[in-house]
N, C-alpha and C positions, 0 to 999 in steps of 0.2 A: 502493501500500500504505500509506504514511504517512497517508492521509486516512482511510484505512476505520479504522485503529486509532485515529485521535483522535475519530474518529462513537464509535466502541465505549468509549471512556474516557467520552466525555460522556455515551452512555445510559447507564453503568453508574454514574457520579456522578449523574445526575438519578434513576434507579432507587432508590440507596440513600439519597437525599436525601426521597423519595417513602416508603420504606419505614419510615425513621425518625418522620416526624411522622403517617402512619398507625397506627403502633403506640405513641404517645405516648398514656396513660390520660387521658380529659378527665375531669373531674370536673364530674358533672352540677349543675348549680343549682337549688336548691327553687323551684317555680312555686308564686307565692304564687295562690290561688285566691281568686275575686272573688263573693262569694256572697250580693251586694246584691240580685241579681235573684230568689234565691229567699226574700226576704222578702215580705211583704205593704206594704210601703211603697210608696204609688203614684208610679208613673213613668211618663211620658208616653210613650206608643210613637207613633213616628213612623208621620206619615201613609202614607208610601210601603209599610210593612209590611202595612196592610189594602188596600192595593190591588192589591198582590202577591199576597197570597193569592187574587183573582181571577183571577190570570191575564191579566189585562186592564190594559196600561199607561194605557189612557182612562177606567178608571173612576174615579167621584166619589164621595166620600164627604159622605153627604148627613145624617149624625147619630152623634153617639158618646155612648154612655152603658153604665152596668154593665146588661147584659142577664140574667146568669144569677147573679147576688148574689154574685159573688167577688172585691168589690171592685177589679175592674179593669175599664178603659174598653174596651168593645165597638163596633162601628159597623154601619149599615146602608151599605152600598155600590151604586151604582147602575151597573150595566152595560149600554150600548147594543149594540144588535146591528140593522144591515141587511143583509137579503136582499131578497126579493120584497117585504116592507115591514121596515117597523122596529119596535124593540119596547124595551121600558127595564125590565130585570128587576132587583129589587131582591134583593141579598143580604144575609145577615146572615153577619158577620166575629167570631170568639169571639178577645178576646185569652186567650192561653193562659200564664198564671202570668207576664205581661210578659217571655214570651220568646220565643213565636212567635204566628200567628195561623192559624186556621182557618176555612174557608168550610164552614156549612152545607151539606149536599147537600138537593135536593128541596124548596127552601125555598117555600110557597104563602102569598101574603098573601090569603085568602078577601076577595072583594069588589073587588080591583083587577085590572085588566084589563091586561097587559104587551103586548100586541101585537093585531094586527088592527084594521080599521077602526074598534071599538069600545074604545078603549084608555083608562085612566082618565088624566085630569092632573094629576098631583099639584104642589102648590103649595109644601108643607112636610112636614117629617119630621122628627119631634123623638124623643127617650128622656128618659122621665123616671120616676125609681122602678121602672125594670125594663118599665115600659110604653112600647112603641112606639105612635106617631100618624102616619097618614096623614091630611092634609087635602087635597082638591082635588076636580075636577068629575069625573063619571063613575063615582064608585065606588059599587060594588052594581050598576051598571047591565049586563045582558046584553045580547045581540043585539037583544032585543025591546023594548028600553026607550024609550018613548016621548021624543022629541027633546027636549022641555022638561027631562025629569028630567038630562040631561046638562049642566045650566047650572046646578044645583042644587050649591053647595060643601057637602060634608059632611066630617067626620072619623071615621073608623073606628080603630081600637084592639087592640093587640095584645100577647101574652108570650110568651116563651120557655118552653116547659113539655119539659124533655129537650132531645132533638134537633128538634122541631118548634113552628113558630109559631102559636098557638091564638088565634082571634079573641075578642075579651070583647063579650057584650052589654051595651047600654047601656041 
């Protein structure tokens, strides 16, 4: 019986202490807002954010530059996929106000073949003044393209218009 009384008193004391601390008012500490990301100050966004937008940890950034004229650096990212055959898809990843990234859906680079036996062999990708340049062999070659044309190195240029990539004519 003594043990039960001791346990009861211990539980009562612990409950009283818990009630005391739970009923205390806690002053709210003002949180200082950091609005530095809301400015147009150029901040270098980490490569991992561009790669994360593709949802493929093995993606590679091929080029960076401002595609949509918002002063923030966007990226062209290569995502490889191997199934029955391998392909190398070029994704456009936009930097949204230096806060997040967004991959454009259904991007097509006209003249670039990403898969099949006749895929293009891209050696360089650049972004300058909002213009994307792809340099490589097999650009603009279809299934019926003569073999000697597959060895000609070309440069194709594109720009972002809205949510589409549009090929520029030279």
